[in-house]
GUVO-425166 format. One record per residue: x negated, y, z negated of N, C-alpha, C in turn; residue number from 0. Coordinates in Angstrom, 1 decimal, always signed. Atoms other than C-alpha are relative to their C-alpha. Last residue first. Example, Ala and Ser with C-alpha at 12.3 -4.5 7.8 and 13.67 -1.06 7.14 Angstrom:
# GUVO-425166
n_x_n_y_n_z_ca_x_ca_y_ca_z_c_x_c_y_c_z_pos
+0.9_-1.1_+0.0_-13.7_-1.1_-7.1_+0.8_+1.1_-0.8_1
-0.9_-1.2_+0.0_-12.3_-4.5_-7.8_-0.9_+1.2_+0.0_0
# end
This chain:
# GUVO-425166
n_x_n_y_n_z_ca_x_ca_y_ca_z_c_x_c_y_c_z_pos
+0.3_+1.3_-0.6_-21.8_-1.8_+31.5_-1.5_-0.1_+0.3_201
-0.3_+1.0_+1.0_-20.8_+1.0_+29.1_-0.4_-1.4_+0.5_200
-0.4_+1.3_-0.4_-22.3_+4.0_+31.0_+0.2_-1.0_-1.1_199
+0.5_+0.7_-1.2_-20.3_+5.8_+29.9_-1.5_+0.4_+0.1_198
+0.2_-0.8_-1.3_-19.5_+6.9_+26.4_-0.5_-0.9_+1.1_197
-0.8_-1.3_-0.1_-18.3_+5.7_+23.0_-0.1_+0.7_+1.3_196
+1.0_-0.9_-0.5_-19.1_+2.0_+22.9_+0.6_+1.3_+0.4_195
+0.2_-1.1_+1.0_-16.2_+0.5_+20.9_-1.1_+0.9_+0.5_194
-1.0_-1.0_-0.1_-15.0_-1.6_+23.9_-0.2_+1.2_-1.0_193
-0.7_-0.1_+1.3_-18.2_-3.6_+24.1_+1.0_+1.2_+0.1_192
-1.4_+0.5_-0.1_-19.0_-4.4_+27.8_+0.7_+0.1_-1.3_191
-0.7_+0.0_-1.2_-22.8_-4.0_+27.3_+1.4_-0.6_-0.1_190
-0.4_+1.3_-0.3_-23.9_-3.4_+23.8_+0.9_+0.0_+1.2_189
-1.4_+0.3_+0.3_-25.6_+0.0_+23.6_+0.2_-1.5_+0.5_188
-0.2_+1.5_-0.1_-29.0_+1.6_+23.5_+1.4_-0.3_-0.3_187
-1.3_+0.4_+0.5_-29.7_+5.3_+24.1_+0.1_-1.5_+0.3_186
+0.1_+0.4_+1.4_-33.4_+6.3_+24.4_+1.4_-0.3_-0.6_185
-1.0_+1.0_+0.1_-33.8_+6.8_+28.1_-0.2_-0.7_-1.4_184
+0.5_+1.1_+0.7_-35.6_+10.1_+28.1_+1.1_-1.0_-0.2_183
+0.4_+1.0_-1.0_-34.5_+12.4_+30.9_-0.5_-1.3_-0.7_182
-1.1_+0.8_-0.3_-32.4_+14.6_+28.5_-0.4_-1.1_+1.1_181
+0.5_+1.3_-0.1_-35.5_+16.0_+26.9_+1.1_-1.0_+0.4_180
+1.5_+0.1_+0.0_-33.4_+19.0_+26.1_-0.4_-1.4_+0.0_179
+0.5_-0.8_-1.1_-29.7_+19.6_+27.0_-1.5_-0.1_+0.2_178
+1.2_-0.9_+0.4_-28.1_+16.9_+24.9_-0.5_+0.7_+1.2_177
-0.3_-1.3_+0.5_-24.6_+15.4_+25.2_-1.2_+0.9_-0.5_176
-1.2_-0.7_-0.3_-25.4_+11.7_+25.4_+0.1_+1.4_-0.5_175
-0.9_-0.3_+1.1_-28.8_+10.1_+25.5_+1.2_+0.9_+0.4_174
+0.3_-1.2_+0.6_-30.2_+8.7_+28.7_+0.9_+0.3_-1.1_173
-0.3_-1.2_-0.8_-29.5_+5.1_+29.3_-0.6_+1.2_-0.6_172
+1.0_-1.1_+0.3_-30.3_+1.5_+28.2_+0.3_+1.2_+0.9_171
+0.1_-1.1_-0.9_-27.7_-1.3_+28.1_-1.0_+1.1_-0.5_170
+0.2_-1.3_+0.6_-28.3_-4.4_+26.0_-0.2_+1.0_+1.1_169
-1.2_-0.4_+0.6_-26.8_-7.7_+27.1_-0.1_+1.4_-0.5_168
-1.0_-0.2_-1.1_-29.6_-8.5_+29.6_+1.4_+0.4_-0.6_167
+0.1_-1.3_-0.7_-32.1_-7.8_+26.8_+1.1_+0.2_+1.1_166
+1.1_+0.0_-1.0_-30.9_-10.7_+24.7_+0.0_+1.3_+0.8_165
-0.4_+0.1_-1.4_-28.6_-10.0_+21.7_-1.2_+0.1_+1.0_164
+1.1_-0.4_-0.8_-29.4_-10.7_+18.1_+0.4_-0.2_+1.5_163
+0.1_+0.6_-1.4_-26.5_-10.9_+15.8_-1.2_+0.6_+0.7_162
-1.2_+0.7_-0.5_-26.1_-10.4_+12.0_-0.3_-0.7_+1.4_161
+0.3_+0.7_-1.2_-28.8_-8.9_+9.8_+1.2_-0.8_+0.4_160
+0.1_+1.5_+0.1_-27.2_-6.7_+7.2_-0.4_-0.5_+1.4_159
-0.2_+0.5_-1.3_-27.7_-2.9_+6.9_-0.3_-1.5_+0.0_158
+1.1_+0.7_-0.6_-27.3_-1.6_+3.4_+0.4_-0.4_+1.4_157
+0.3_-0.6_-1.2_-25.1_+0.6_+1.1_-1.3_-0.7_+0.7_156
-1.2_-0.7_-0.5_-23.4_-0.7_-2.0_-0.2_+0.7_+1.3_155
-1.2_+0.9_-0.2_-25.9_-3.5_-2.7_+1.2_+0.8_+0.5_154
-0.8_+0.2_+1.2_-28.8_-0.9_-2.3_+1.2_-0.9_+0.3_153
+0.5_+1.2_+0.6_-31.5_-1.0_+0.4_+0.7_-0.3_-1.3_152
-0.8_+1.1_-0.5_-30.3_+1.5_+2.9_-0.4_-1.3_-0.6_151
+0.7_+1.0_-0.8_-31.6_+4.6_+1.1_+0.9_-1.2_+0.4_150
-0.3_+1.3_+0.5_-30.0_+7.8_+0.0_-0.7_-1.0_+0.9_149
+1.1_+0.6_+0.8_-31.9_+10.9_+1.0_+0.4_-1.3_-0.7_148
+1.4_-0.1_-0.4_-28.8_+12.6_+2.4_-0.9_-0.5_-1.0_147
+0.7_+1.3_-0.1_-25.5_+11.1_+1.3_-1.4_+0.1_+0.4_146
+0.3_+0.4_+1.3_-24.1_+14.5_+0.1_-0.7_-1.4_+0.0_145
+1.3_-0.4_+0.3_-24.4_+15.6_+3.7_-0.4_-0.3_-1.5_144
+0.1_-1.5_+0.0_-21.3_+13.6_+4.3_-1.5_+0.3_-0.3_143
+1.3_-0.6_+0.2_-20.6_+9.9_+5.2_+0.1_+1.5_+0.1_142
+0.0_-1.1_+1.0_-17.1_+8.7_+4.7_-1.4_+0.5_-0.3_141
+0.8_+0.4_+1.2_-17.7_+5.4_+6.5_-0.1_+1.0_-1.0_140
-0.5_+1.3_+0.4_-15.0_+6.1_+9.1_-0.6_-0.5_-1.3_139
-1.3_-0.3_+0.7_-16.0_+9.8_+9.2_+0.6_-1.3_-0.5_138
+0.3_-0.6_+1.3_-19.6_+8.9_+10.1_+1.3_+0.2_-0.8_137
+0.7_+1.0_+0.8_-18.5_+6.5_+12.9_-0.3_+0.6_-1.4_136
-1.0_+1.0_+0.5_-15.9_+9.0_+14.1_-0.7_-1.0_-0.8_135
-0.9_-0.7_+1.0_-18.5_+11.8_+14.4_+1.0_-1.0_-0.6_134
+0.7_-0.3_+1.2_-21.0_+9.5_+16.1_+0.8_+0.7_-1.1_133
+0.5_-1.4_+0.0_-18.5_+8.2_+18.7_-0.7_+0.3_-1.3_132
+0.6_-0.2_-1.3_-16.4_+5.0_+18.5_-0.3_+1.5_+0.1_131
+1.4_-0.4_+0.3_-15.7_+4.0_+14.9_-0.8_+0.3_+1.3_130
+0.1_-0.5_+1.4_-11.9_+3.7_+14.9_-1.4_+0.6_-0.2_129
+0.4_-1.4_+0.0_-11.8_+3.4_+18.7_-0.2_+0.6_-1.4_128
+1.3_-0.1_-0.7_-11.8_-0.4_+18.9_-0.5_+1.4_+0.0_127
+1.1_+0.5_+0.9_-9.0_-0.5_+16.3_-1.4_+0.2_+0.6_126
+0.2_+1.4_-0.2_-6.7_+1.7_+18.5_-1.2_-0.4_-0.9_125
+0.7_+0.2_-1.2_-6.0_+5.1_+16.9_-0.2_-1.5_+0.2_124
-0.6_+1.0_-0.9_-3.5_+6.2_+14.3_-0.7_-0.1_+1.3_123
-1.3_-0.2_-0.6_-5.6_+8.0_+11.8_+0.4_-1.1_+0.9_122
+0.1_-0.4_-1.4_-9.3_+8.1_+11.1_+1.3_+0.2_+0.6_121
+0.8_-1.3_-0.2_-9.4_+8.2_+7.3_-0.1_+0.4_+1.4_120
-0.5_-1.1_+0.9_-6.6_+5.7_+6.7_-0.7_+1.3_+0.2_119
-1.2_-0.6_-0.5_-7.4_+3.6_+9.7_+0.5_+1.1_-0.8_118
+0.4_-0.8_-1.2_-11.0_+3.1_+8.5_+1.3_+0.7_+0.6_117
+0.7_-1.2_+0.4_-9.7_+2.1_+5.1_-0.4_+0.9_+1.2_116
-1.0_-0.9_+0.5_-7.3_-0.4_+6.6_-0.5_+1.3_-0.5_115
-0.8_-0.6_-1.1_-10.0_-1.9_+8.7_+1.0_+1.0_-0.5_114
-0.5_-1.3_+0.4_-12.3_-2.5_+5.7_+0.8_+0.8_+1.0_113
-0.6_+0.1_+1.3_-14.3_-5.3_+7.3_+0.4_+1.4_-0.4_112
+0.0_+1.4_+0.5_-15.5_-6.0_+10.8_+0.7_-0.2_-1.3_111
-0.4_+0.3_+1.4_-15.1_-2.7_+12.7_+0.1_-1.5_-0.3_110
-1.2_+0.8_-0.1_-17.2_-2.4_+15.9_+0.5_-0.4_-1.4_109
+0.0_+1.3_+0.7_-19.6_+0.5_+15.6_+1.3_-0.8_+0.3_108
-1.2_+0.8_+0.0_-20.6_+3.6_+17.5_-0.1_-1.3_-0.7_107
-1.1_-0.6_-0.8_-23.1_+6.4_+17.8_+1.3_-0.7_-0.1_106
-1.0_+1.1_-0.2_-25.6_+5.7_+15.0_+1.2_+0.6_+0.7_105
-1.4_-0.5_+0.2_-28.4_+8.3_+15.4_+0.9_-1.2_+0.3_104
-1.0_+0.6_-0.9_-31.8_+6.7_+14.9_+1.4_+0.5_-0.3_103
-1.2_+0.7_+0.6_-34.6_+8.7_+13.2_+0.9_-0.5_+1.2_102
-0.7_+0.7_-1.0_-37.9_+10.5_+13.5_+1.1_-0.8_-0.6_101
-1.2_-0.7_-0.6_-39.7_+13.1_+11.5_+0.6_-0.7_+1.2_100
+0.0_+0.1_-1.4_-43.2_+11.6_+10.8_+1.1_+0.9_+0.6_99
+0.7_-1.1_-0.6_-43.7_+12.7_+7.2_+0.1_+0.1_+1.5_98
-0.4_-1.3_+0.5_-42.9_+9.4_+5.7_-0.8_+1.1_+0.6_97
+0.7_-0.4_+1.3_-43.7_+6.5_+8.0_+0.5_+1.4_-0.5_96
+1.5_-0.2_+0.1_-41.4_+5.1_+10.7_-0.4_+0.5_-1.4_95
+0.9_+1.1_-0.4_-37.6_+5.5_+10.9_-1.4_+0.4_-0.2_94
+1.4_-0.4_-0.1_-34.8_+7.5_+9.3_-0.9_-1.2_+0.3_93
+0.9_+0.8_+0.8_-31.3_+6.1_+9.9_-1.4_+0.4_+0.3_92
+1.2_+0.5_-0.6_-28.9_+8.7_+11.1_-0.8_-0.8_-1.0_91
+0.9_+0.8_+0.9_-25.3_+9.6_+10.3_-1.2_-0.6_+0.8_90
+0.7_+1.0_-0.8_-23.4_+12.4_+12.1_-1.0_-0.7_-0.9_89
+1.3_+0.5_+0.5_-20.9_+14.6_+10.4_-0.5_-1.0_+0.9_88
+0.3_+1.4_+0.0_-18.1_+16.5_+12.2_-1.4_-0.3_-0.6_87
-1.1_+0.9_+0.3_-16.7_+19.9_+11.4_-0.5_-1.4_-0.2_86
-0.6_-0.4_+1.3_-19.1_+22.9_+11.5_+1.1_-0.9_-0.5_85
-1.1_-0.9_-0.3_-19.7_+22.2_+15.2_+0.7_+0.4_-1.3_84
+0.0_-0.7_-1.3_-22.1_+19.5_+14.1_+1.3_+0.7_+0.2_83
-1.4_-0.4_-0.5_-22.9_+18.4_+10.5_-0.2_+0.7_+1.4_82
-0.2_-1.4_-0.3_-26.0_+16.5_+9.5_+1.4_+0.3_+0.5_81
-1.3_-0.4_-0.5_-26.7_+13.2_+7.7_+0.0_+1.5_+0.3_80
+0.0_-1.4_-0.3_-30.1_+11.6_+7.2_+1.3_+0.3_+0.7_79
-1.2_-0.6_-0.8_-30.1_+8.3_+5.4_-0.3_+1.5_+0.2_78
-0.7_-1.1_+0.7_-33.5_+6.8_+4.4_+1.2_+0.5_+0.9_77
-1.0_+0.6_+0.8_-34.7_+3.4_+5.7_+0.8_+1.0_-0.8_76
-1.0_+0.8_-0.7_-38.0_+4.7_+7.1_+1.0_-0.7_-1.0_75
+0.4_+1.3_-0.5_-39.7_+7.2_+4.8_+1.1_-0.8_+0.7_74
+0.2_+1.0_+1.0_-38.6_+10.8_+4.6_-0.5_-1.3_+0.6_73
+1.5_+0.2_+0.2_-39.2_+13.4_+7.3_-0.3_-1.0_-1.2_72
+0.5_+0.7_-1.2_-35.6_+13.1_+8.5_-1.5_-0.3_-0.1_71
+0.0_+1.5_+0.2_-34.4_+14.0_+5.0_-0.6_-0.8_+1.2_70
+0.9_+0.5_+1.0_-35.7_+17.6_+5.5_+0.0_-1.6_-0.2_69
+0.5_+1.3_-0.5_-33.7_+18.2_+8.6_-1.0_-0.6_-0.9_68
-1.0_+0.9_-0.6_-31.4_+20.9_+7.2_-0.6_-1.3_+0.3_67
-0.9_+0.4_+1.1_-33.9_+22.6_+4.8_+1.0_-1.0_+0.6_66
-0.8_-1.1_+0.5_-36.5_+22.7_+7.6_+0.9_-0.5_-1.1_65
-0.9_+0.3_+1.1_-39.4_+20.6_+8.7_+0.8_+1.2_-0.4_64
+0.7_+0.1_+1.2_-40.8_+21.3_+12.2_+1.0_-0.3_-1.2_63
+0.2_-1.3_+0.5_-38.9_+22.6_+15.2_-0.8_+0.0_-1.3_62
+0.9_-0.7_-1.0_-39.2_+19.3_+17.1_-0.3_+1.4_-0.5_61
+1.3_-0.2_+0.5_-37.8_+17.5_+14.0_-1.0_+0.8_+0.9_60
-0.1_-1.1_+1.0_-34.2_+17.9_+15.1_-1.4_+0.3_-0.6_59
+0.0_+0.4_+1.4_-35.0_+15.8_+18.1_+0.0_+1.1_-0.9_58
-1.3_+0.1_+0.5_-33.9_+17.1_+21.5_+0.1_-0.5_-1.5_57
-0.6_-1.3_+0.3_-37.3_+18.4_+22.3_+1.4_+0.0_-0.6_56
-1.5_+0.2_-0.1_-38.8_+14.9_+22.2_+0.6_+1.3_-0.5_55
-0.5_-0.1_-1.4_-42.5_+14.8_+22.9_+1.4_-0.2_+0.2_54
+0.8_-0.7_-1.0_-43.3_+13.6_+19.4_+0.6_+0.0_+1.4_53
+0.8_-1.0_+0.7_-41.3_+12.6_+16.3_-0.9_+0.8_+0.9_52
+1.4_+0.3_+0.3_-38.7_+10.7_+18.3_-0.7_+1.2_-0.7_51
+0.5_-1.3_+0.0_-34.9_+10.6_+18.3_-1.4_+0.0_-0.6_50
+1.2_-0.3_+0.7_-33.5_+7.2_+19.1_-0.4_+1.4_+0.2_49
+1.0_-0.8_-0.8_-29.9_+6.7_+20.1_-1.2_+0.3_-0.9_48
+0.9_-0.8_+0.8_-27.5_+4.0_+18.9_-1.0_+0.7_+0.9_47
+0.6_-1.1_-0.8_-24.5_+2.0_+20.2_-0.8_+0.9_-0.9_46
+0.0_+0.4_-1.4_-23.0_-1.3_+19.1_-0.5_+1.1_+0.9_45
+0.5_-1.1_-0.8_-23.6_-1.3_+15.4_+0.0_-0.4_+1.5_44
+1.1_+0.3_-0.8_-21.4_-4.0_+13.8_-0.4_+1.2_+0.9_43
-0.2_-0.1_-1.4_-19.1_-2.6_+11.2_-1.3_-0.3_+0.7_42
+1.0_+0.6_-0.8_-18.5_-3.2_+7.5_+0.3_+0.2_+1.5_41
-0.2_-0.3_-1.4_-16.6_-1.6_+4.7_-1.1_-0.5_+0.8_40
+1.1_+0.1_-0.9_-16.5_-3.2_+1.3_+0.5_+0.4_+1.4_39
-0.4_+0.7_-1.2_-13.9_-2.0_-1.2_-1.2_+0.0_+0.9_38
-0.1_+1.5_+0.2_-14.6_-1.2_-4.8_+0.4_-0.8_+1.2_37
-1.2_+0.3_+0.8_-13.8_+2.5_-4.2_+0.2_-1.5_-0.2_36
-0.6_-1.2_+0.4_-16.4_+2.6_-1.4_+1.3_-0.3_-0.8_35
-1.0_+0.2_+1.0_-18.9_-0.1_-0.7_+0.5_+1.3_-0.5_34
-0.1_-1.0_+1.1_-20.9_+0.3_+2.5_+1.2_-0.3_-0.9_33
-1.0_+0.3_+1.1_-22.1_-2.3_+5.0_-0.1_+1.1_-1.0_32
+0.0_-0.9_+1.2_-23.7_-1.5_+8.3_+1.0_-0.4_-1.0_31
-1.2_-0.4_+0.6_-24.0_-4.6_+10.5_-0.3_+1.0_-1.1_30
+0.1_+0.1_+1.5_-26.7_-5.5_+13.0_+1.2_+0.7_-0.6_29
-0.4_+1.3_+0.5_-25.8_-6.3_+16.6_-0.2_-0.1_-1.5_28
-1.2_+0.5_-0.8_-27.6_-3.3_+18.2_+0.3_-1.4_-0.5_27
-1.2_-0.3_+0.8_-30.0_-2.2_+15.5_+1.3_-0.5_+0.6_26
-0.2_+1.2_+0.8_-32.9_-3.9_+17.4_+1.3_+0.2_-0.9_25
-0.3_+1.1_-0.8_-32.8_-1.3_+20.2_+0.4_-1.2_-0.9_24
-1.3_-0.2_-0.6_-32.7_+1.6_+17.8_+0.5_-1.2_+0.8_23
-1.0_+0.1_+1.1_-35.5_+0.1_+15.7_+1.4_+0.2_+0.6_22
-0.2_+1.5_+0.3_-37.6_-0.4_+18.8_+1.1_-0.2_-1.0_21
-0.7_+0.6_-1.1_-37.1_+3.2_+19.9_+0.3_-1.5_-0.2_20
-1.4_-0.4_+0.0_-38.1_+4.4_+16.5_+0.8_-0.6_+1.1_19
-0.2_-1.1_-0.9_-41.3_+2.4_+16.2_+1.5_+0.3_+0.2_18
+0.4_+0.3_-1.4_-41.2_+0.1_+13.2_+0.2_+1.3_+0.9_17
+1.3_-0.6_-0.2_-40.9_+1.4_+9.6_-0.6_-0.3_+1.4_16
-0.2_-1.4_-0.3_-37.2_+0.7_+9.6_-1.3_+0.7_+0.2_15
-0.8_-0.1_-1.2_-37.6_-3.1_+9.7_+0.0_+1.5_+0.5_14
+0.9_+0.2_-1.1_-40.4_-3.0_+7.1_+0.7_+0.1_+1.3_13
+0.7_-1.3_-0.4_-38.0_-1.4_+4.6_-0.8_-0.2_+1.3_12
+0.9_-0.6_+0.9_-35.9_-4.6_+4.5_-0.6_+1.2_+0.5_11
+1.3_-0.3_-0.7_-32.8_-5.5_+6.5_-0.9_+0.7_-1.0_10
+0.2_-1.4_-0.4_-30.1_-7.0_+4.3_-1.4_+0.2_+0.6_9
+0.4_+0.0_-1.4_-29.5_-10.8_+4.4_-0.3_+1.5_+0.4_8
+1.3_+0.8_-0.2_-29.4_-11.2_+0.6_-0.5_+0.0_+1.4_7
+1.2_-0.9_+0.3_-26.8_-8.4_+0.5_-1.3_-0.7_+0.2_6
+1.0_+0.6_+0.8_-24.3_-10.8_+2.1_-1.2_+0.9_-0.2_5
+0.9_-0.9_+0.6_-21.0_-9.7_+3.7_-1.0_-0.7_-1.0_4
-0.1_+0.0_+1.4_-19.4_-12.5_+5.7_-1.1_+1.0_-0.6_3
+1.1_-0.6_+0.7_-18.7_-12.1_+9.4_+0.2_+0.0_-1.5_2
+0.2_+0.4_+1.4_-16.5_-14.0_+11.8_-1.2_+0.6_-0.6_1
+1.5_+0.4_+0.3_-15.6_-12.1_+14.9_-0.2_-0.3_-1.4_0
# end
């Protein structure tokens, strides 16, 4: 897939200030770009989940603002990273207005640039699996809690406009691995893409 990194095509703050579920849907086909050690990494987002500010018990914000979820209450376009099982990090893009407490979890990406770096940090796995799953995605891009409160509007970290897929190419399902509010269909994914982390994929 042909892709050229271009900061001039980055998504502006207005994109992330939209409704969270709309942002999650529209992120499918966009590209996360990060520069690490003078090397650009890039991956097309192929799976994402929305976590809402209201009527969503699975959202970290459901308990109110805490030390852990504080970045989630920032303005749209902010990074929110948390650790699960004491091992894996997960990266989220905060959405809507400051104080709301909503975000989009990035679950999977298709590698476009920096393949050798992804392989170095992820190990000997097939290319389509390098960034498949939220923990693997965050690890591939070397996200940690040190990245909390960073924004997606810098030349070394941004989301670039790339592909827009019609609705028939985008799958919608319940979110993966949650016990609360698990009836909400807030997971969006690119149908048939091998990097999508969990079923359904079609």
